[in-house]
Each structure stands twice: as structure tokens, then as C-alpha cells.
C-alpha positions as CSV (number, residue, x, y, z in Angstrom):
1,M,-2.0,-0.4,-27.1
2,T,-3.4,-0.5,-23.6
3,D,-3.9,-3.6,-21.5
4,K,-7.6,-3.0,-21.6
5,F,-7.5,-3.1,-25.3
6,Y,-5.6,-6.4,-25.3
7,L,-8.1,-7.9,-22.8
8,E,-11.2,-6.9,-24.7
9,E,-9.7,-7.9,-28.0
10,A,-8.9,-11.4,-26.7
11,I,-12.4,-11.9,-25.3
12,N,-14.2,-10.7,-28.4
13,D,-11.9,-12.2,-31.1
14,L,-10.7,-15.5,-29.8
15,S,-12.6,-18.7,-29.4
16,T,-10.7,-21.9,-28.6
17,V,-8.3,-23.2,-26.1
18,M,-5.4,-22.9,-28.6
19,D,-6.4,-19.4,-29.5
20,L,-5.9,-18.4,-25.8
21,V,-2.7,-20.3,-25.4
22,R,-1.2,-18.6,-28.5
23,W,-2.5,-15.2,-27.4
24,A,-1.0,-15.7,-23.9
25,C,2.3,-16.8,-25.3
26,S,2.5,-13.7,-27.5
27,R,1.7,-11.4,-24.5
28,F,4.4,-13.1,-22.4
29,N,7.1,-12.8,-25.1
30,D,6.1,-9.2,-25.7
31,A,6.5,-8.4,-22.0
32,Q,9.9,-10.3,-21.9
33,L,8.9,-12.1,-18.8
34,Y,11.3,-14.4,-16.9
35,F,10.4,-18.1,-16.7
36,G,11.8,-20.3,-14.0
37,H,9.1,-21.2,-11.6
38,G,7.8,-24.4,-13.1
39,T,8.3,-23.6,-16.8
40,D,11.2,-22.2,-18.8
41,N,9.5,-20.7,-21.8
42,A,6.5,-18.7,-22.8
43,W,4.6,-21.4,-24.6
44,D,4.7,-23.8,-21.7
45,E,3.8,-21.0,-19.3
46,A,0.8,-20.0,-21.4
47,T,-0.4,-23.7,-21.8
48,S,0.0,-24.1,-18.0
49,L,-2.0,-21.0,-17.2
50,V,-4.8,-21.7,-19.6
51,L,-5.2,-25.3,-18.5
52,Q,-5.2,-24.4,-14.8
53,A,-7.7,-21.6,-15.5
54,L,-10.0,-24.2,-17.0
55,H,-9.4,-26.8,-14.3
56,L,-8.0,-29.2,-16.8
57,P,-4.9,-31.4,-16.2
58,Y,-1.9,-30.8,-18.3
59,S,-1.9,-34.5,-19.3
60,L,-5.2,-34.0,-21.0
61,L,-3.7,-31.9,-23.7
62,E,-1.2,-34.7,-24.5
63,Q,-3.8,-37.5,-24.5
64,T,-6.6,-35.9,-26.7
65,Q,-4.7,-33.0,-28.2
66,Q,-7.0,-32.1,-31.2
67,S,-10.3,-32.2,-29.4
68,V,-9.0,-30.2,-26.4
69,I,-7.1,-27.5,-28.3
70,S,-10.1,-26.9,-30.6
71,A,-12.7,-26.8,-27.9
72,A,-14.7,-23.5,-27.8
73,L,-14.6,-21.4,-24.6
74,T,-17.5,-19.5,-23.0
75,R,-17.1,-15.7,-22.6
76,S,-16.5,-16.1,-18.8
77,E,-13.7,-18.6,-19.4
78,K,-12.0,-16.2,-21.8
79,E,-12.4,-13.3,-19.4
80,K,-10.8,-15.3,-16.5
81,I,-7.9,-16.4,-18.7
82,A,-7.3,-12.9,-20.2
83,E,-7.3,-11.4,-16.6
84,L,-4.8,-14.0,-15.4
85,V,-2.5,-13.3,-18.4
86,L,-2.6,-9.6,-17.8
87,K,-1.9,-10.1,-14.1
88,R,1.1,-12.2,-15.0
89,V,2.4,-9.5,-17.3
90,Q,1.6,-6.4,-15.2
91,T,2.8,-7.7,-11.8
92,R,5.6,-10.0,-12.9
93,M,4.3,-12.4,-10.3
94,P,5.3,-16.0,-10.9
95,L,2.4,-18.1,-12.3
96,P,2.2,-20.5,-9.3
97,Y,1.5,-17.6,-6.9
98,I,-1.3,-16.5,-9.3
99,T,-2.9,-19.9,-9.4
100,N,-1.8,-21.0,-5.9
101,E,-0.6,-24.3,-7.5
102,A,2.8,-25.7,-8.1
103,W,4.0,-29.2,-9.0
104,F,6.9,-31.2,-7.4
105,C,7.7,-34.9,-7.9
106,G,4.6,-35.2,-10.0
107,M,2.2,-33.9,-7.2
108,P,0.3,-30.7,-6.8
109,F,1.0,-28.3,-3.9
110,Y,-0.6,-25.2,-2.6
111,V,1.8,-22.2,-2.7
112,D,1.6,-18.5,-2.0
113,E,4.1,-15.7,-1.3
114,R,4.9,-17.0,2.1
115,V,7.0,-19.8,0.6
116,L,9.4,-20.4,-2.3
117,I,8.0,-22.1,-5.4
118,P,9.4,-25.6,-5.6
119,R,11.9,-26.1,-8.4
120,S,14.6,-28.2,-6.8
121,P,16.5,-31.1,-8.5
122,F,15.9,-32.8,-5.2
123,A,12.8,-34.2,-7.0
124,E,15.1,-36.5,-9.1
125,L,17.0,-37.7,-6.0
126,I,13.8,-38.5,-4.2
127,Q,12.3,-40.4,-7.1
128,N,15.6,-42.4,-7.3
129,R,15.5,-43.1,-3.6
130,F,18.9,-41.3,-3.0
131,S,20.6,-44.3,-4.7
132,P,23.4,-45.3,-4.4
133,F,24.1,-43.4,-1.2
134,V,21.1,-44.5,0.9
135,V,21.0,-48.3,0.9
136,D,18.4,-49.1,3.5
137,A,15.0,-47.2,3.5
138,P,15.3,-44.5,6.2
139,N,13.0,-44.6,9.2
140,T,13.6,-41.0,10.3
141,I,14.1,-38.1,7.9
142,L,14.7,-34.4,8.4
143,D,13.7,-31.9,5.8
144,M,15.6,-28.8,7.0
145,C,14.2,-25.4,5.7
146,T,11.0,-27.1,4.5
147,G,9.2,-24.0,3.3
148,G,5.8,-25.2,1.9
149,G,6.6,-28.8,2.8
150,C,6.9,-30.1,-0.8
151,I,10.2,-32.0,-0.2
152,A,9.0,-33.4,3.1
153,I,5.8,-34.7,1.6
154,A,7.5,-36.2,-1.5
155,L,9.9,-38.0,0.9
156,A,7.0,-39.4,2.9
157,H,5.4,-40.6,-0.4
158,T,8.6,-42.3,-1.4
159,F,9.6,-43.8,1.9
160,E,6.1,-45.0,3.0
161,T,6.9,-45.9,6.6
162,A,9.3,-43.0,7.4
163,H,8.7,-40.4,9.9
164,V,9.5,-36.9,8.5
165,D,10.2,-33.8,10.4
166,A,9.5,-30.6,8.3
167,V,11.5,-27.9,9.9
168,D,11.5,-24.1,9.1
169,I,12.3,-20.9,11.1
170,S,9.3,-19.2,9.5
171,H,5.9,-19.6,11.1
172,D,4.3,-18.3,7.8
173,A,6.0,-21.0,5.8
174,L,5.0,-23.7,8.2
175,E,1.3,-22.6,7.9
176,V,1.6,-23.3,4.1
177,A,3.4,-26.7,4.9
178,D,0.5,-27.6,7.1
179,I,-2.0,-26.9,4.4
180,N,-0.1,-29.3,2.1
181,I,0.4,-32.0,4.8
182,Q,-3.3,-32.0,5.4
183,E,-4.2,-32.0,1.7
184,H,-1.9,-35.0,1.2
185,Q,-3.3,-36.8,4.3
186,L,0.2,-37.2,5.9
187,S,-0.4,-35.6,9.3
188,D,0.4,-38.9,10.9
189,R,3.9,-39.1,9.4
190,V,5.0,-35.5,8.4
191,Y,5.4,-33.1,11.3
192,P,5.9,-29.3,10.8
193,I,8.3,-27.9,13.4
194,Q,9.3,-24.3,14.0
195,S,13.1,-24.2,14.6
196,D,16.1,-22.1,13.8
197,L,18.0,-25.0,12.2
198,F,18.6,-27.7,14.9
199,T,17.7,-25.6,17.9
200,S,14.4,-27.3,18.6
201,L,15.5,-30.8,17.7
202,Q,17.7,-31.7,20.7
203,G,18.0,-35.5,21.1
204,Q,16.7,-36.3,17.7
205,R,18.6,-38.6,15.3
206,Y,17.9,-39.0,11.6
207,D,18.9,-41.6,9.0
208,L,18.6,-39.0,6.3
209,I,18.8,-35.2,6.4
210,V,17.9,-33.2,3.3
211,S,18.0,-29.4,3.0
212,N,17.3,-26.8,0.4
213,P,18.3,-23.8,2.5
214,P,18.6,-20.1,1.6
215,Y,21.8,-20.1,-0.4
216,V,21.7,-17.1,-2.8
217,D,24.8,-15.0,-2.4
218,A,24.8,-11.1,-2.2
219,E,25.8,-10.7,-5.9
220,D,23.1,-12.9,-7.2
221,M,20.5,-11.4,-4.9
222,A,21.1,-8.0,-6.5
223,D,20.7,-9.4,-9.9
224,L,17.5,-11.5,-9.5
225,P,14.8,-11.0,-12.1
226,D,11.5,-9.1,-11.0
227,E,9.7,-12.5,-10.6
228,F,12.0,-13.4,-7.7
229,Q,11.1,-10.3,-5.8
230,H,7.7,-11.9,-4.9
231,E,9.4,-14.7,-3.1
232,P,10.4,-14.3,0.6
233,A,13.9,-13.0,0.9
234,L,14.3,-15.0,4.1
235,A,14.2,-18.1,2.0
236,L,16.7,-16.9,-0.6
237,A,19.5,-14.7,0.9
238,A,22.4,-16.3,2.9
239,G,25.3,-13.8,3.2
240,D,28.1,-12.8,0.9
241,D,28.8,-16.2,-0.4
242,G,25.4,-17.8,0.3
243,L,26.8,-20.4,2.7
244,D,26.2,-18.9,6.1
245,L,23.4,-21.4,7.1
246,V,25.2,-24.3,5.4
247,E,28.2,-23.9,7.6
248,T,26.1,-24.0,10.8
249,M,24.2,-27.0,9.4
250,L,27.3,-29.0,8.5
251,K,28.9,-28.3,11.9
252,Q,25.9,-29.5,13.9
253,A,24.6,-32.3,11.5
254,P,26.8,-35.1,13.1
255,D,25.0,-34.6,16.4
256,Y,21.7,-35.3,14.6
257,L,22.6,-38.0,12.2
258,A,22.2,-41.7,13.0
259,D,25.1,-44.0,12.4
260,N,25.7,-44.4,8.6
261,G,23.4,-41.4,8.0
262,W,23.7,-39.0,5.1
263,I,23.0,-35.3,4.6
264,F,22.1,-33.8,1.2
265,V,22.3,-30.1,0.8
266,E,21.4,-27.8,-2.1
267,V,23.6,-24.8,-2.6
268,G,22.8,-23.9,-6.2
269,N,25.2,-21.3,-7.8
270,S,27.0,-21.0,-4.4
271,E,28.7,-24.3,-5.3
272,V,31.5,-22.0,-6.6
273,H,32.2,-20.8,-3.0
274,M,32.3,-24.2,-1.3
275,E,36.0,-25.0,-1.7
276,Q,36.9,-21.6,-0.3
277,R,34.5,-21.8,2.7
278,F,35.3,-25.5,3.4
279,P,38.7,-26.4,2.0
280,G,39.2,-30.2,1.8
281,L,35.7,-31.1,2.7
282,N,35.0,-34.5,1.0
283,V,31.6,-33.9,-0.5
284,E,30.1,-35.7,-3.5
285,W,28.5,-33.5,-6.1
286,L,25.5,-35.0,-7.9
287,N,24.6,-35.1,-11.5
288,F,21.0,-34.9,-12.8
289,E,19.5,-36.4,-15.9
290,H,16.7,-33.9,-15.9
291,G,18.6,-30.7,-15.2
292,G,19.8,-28.8,-12.1
293,H,23.0,-28.6,-10.2
294,G,24.4,-27.6,-6.9
295,I,23.5,-30.6,-4.6
296,F,26.1,-32.4,-2.6
297,A,26.1,-35.5,-0.4
298,I,28.2,-36.2,2.6
299,S,28.2,-38.9,5.2
300,K,28.1,-38.5,9.0
301,E,31.6,-40.1,9.2
302,S,33.1,-37.7,6.7
303,L,31.8,-34.7,8.5
304,I,33.1,-35.9,11.8
305,T,36.6,-36.6,10.3
306,Y,36.5,-33.1,8.6
307,W,35.7,-31.1,11.7
308,Q,38.1,-33.1,13.9
309,Q,40.9,-32.3,11.4
310,K,39.9,-28.6,11.4
311,E,40.3,-28.5,15.2
312,Q,43.9,-29.9,15.2
């Protein structure tokens, strides 16, 4: 059966919100899509797509489930939903790029193919205020490799008096970050800065540095599902072991951390290469209640000690 047949069938034969969610879920499963950009299964992806197309909050389904799922849709609403479903199937484009909306730390953000779609376990760390490592609320924060600015903005919401520098090498990514900074009305505290890591930050000192840098190793890059091919490779790939940028960052970080400062870095699956690249480095790997892995914390003092020992 052709895609045109499925689209016309859905428009003509289906009626309610639940009809369209069920139909979308079936199409996604039939196409064997990959889910990992905000949802992890076909049902949640279908629900998210339908509610976004109808400009309804996801929470509405939970609060008034029966009335919402049984609501009848107009023909134009069904056409819009069916076209979005077919675009997701035909292009393998992640849903947030199709709707230009992603959620992080309970907040909506604009995204497009200039930036990665936020999915970092950093959200849990931010919501927990980096406890127990960060005792006093930081006044100055650096979000290195900020992409669309989601982490920087979440940090500013959590630490309400902090100044946050949102740094990225990509001008395109910073354009998206600026859209989000303006939308969240944080232009007075979150500053997008174009820089190749610390190059443009001479003289700055930060109480807290967080970074979700490119960390995908060469083997994983070759095996990524089609959905990831829509994301900017510059924000994903980082050499054979995925740690090229991380090494530069950790060598330079002590010069930019304030006394008693901490740096938190996400390396994902490249965690397995850390010991070989940095033998004896005293990092603390973090556990997450809500899923995720591959983030470590290390203090300025520990970094200084490590690099001094390496020089001996």
C-alpha cells in the first residue's frame, strides 16, 4: 500500500484523538523507526506528535483523559496529523525537528537541524542543583558546547542569580541558542559566545563548568540509526575514542575554574575509553534515578594534581 493510500484512509476513516494516536503508532512500528529524541517507544512518540499538532499540552491527556482522547477532530486537523506522521516515516527525521519543539528540564525549547535535540541526563543534575558536589550556589557558570542553549537556560532557571556563558564553536547553533534565550527572557543573564572551547574566554573564572561536548567515537558514528544523520555531525563526532575535545577541555579547565570549582562532563558511551586516555584520573561517575549514564565530575584541585603528576 502506498503512503498516499494510508494518508487518505486515515483522513476518511478515523475520527478522534485516540484514533489518530493509534494509527500513528501502527505506522511507526510498521516502519521500524528509531526512538531516542524525547521518547523511547512508538506509542509515546505518536501521542507527542498528535498533541503537538493539535497545540495541546501533554499533561492535558493525563488530567482529562477520557474527554480528550474521545474528542472528534476536524478534517484539516486529521490532514495535518497524517502529513506529519508520514513525514516522520518517510524521512526518518526526529520528531522534534518536524515540530521544532523539544523539552528539557520540564521546559520547551525551539530546535532545528542546526543543533542536537536535548536528551542529556544533565537535566537530573540541574534539578538536584549538582548536590552534593556544589555546596554554595554558583555565581558564574559556563555551559561549554551549548548547542541550542537548553542546558544554559535550565541552569539560569535553577540558579536564579547566576551569570551563564553559553559557548559554542558553531555560529548556527548560537543562532538557535539566542532564539531560546530570548523566548525564556534570559538575555540579561545568559550570554551566547562563539568560541573554540576556551579560546575566547581569556581571564574568565567560573564556579561551575558543565559540558555536553561531541563525544561519539568513530565506531558508534558508523553505526548510528538514520534519525541521527539529521543531527549536525560537528556536535556528535570526536575522534577515534570520542575524547579529543574532552582532553583539551580538562587540560585547560583549571585556568578557568574558580577556587573550589567543579567541572561536569558528559561522555556517554565513550566512558569506556576514559581510563585508557586518562589513566589514574580521579573522576566521580554519577548515577541517575531517571536513566542515563556517562557523566563525570571532577574538582579543580583534582585536575591540577593530575596534570602536575603527568608532567613529572
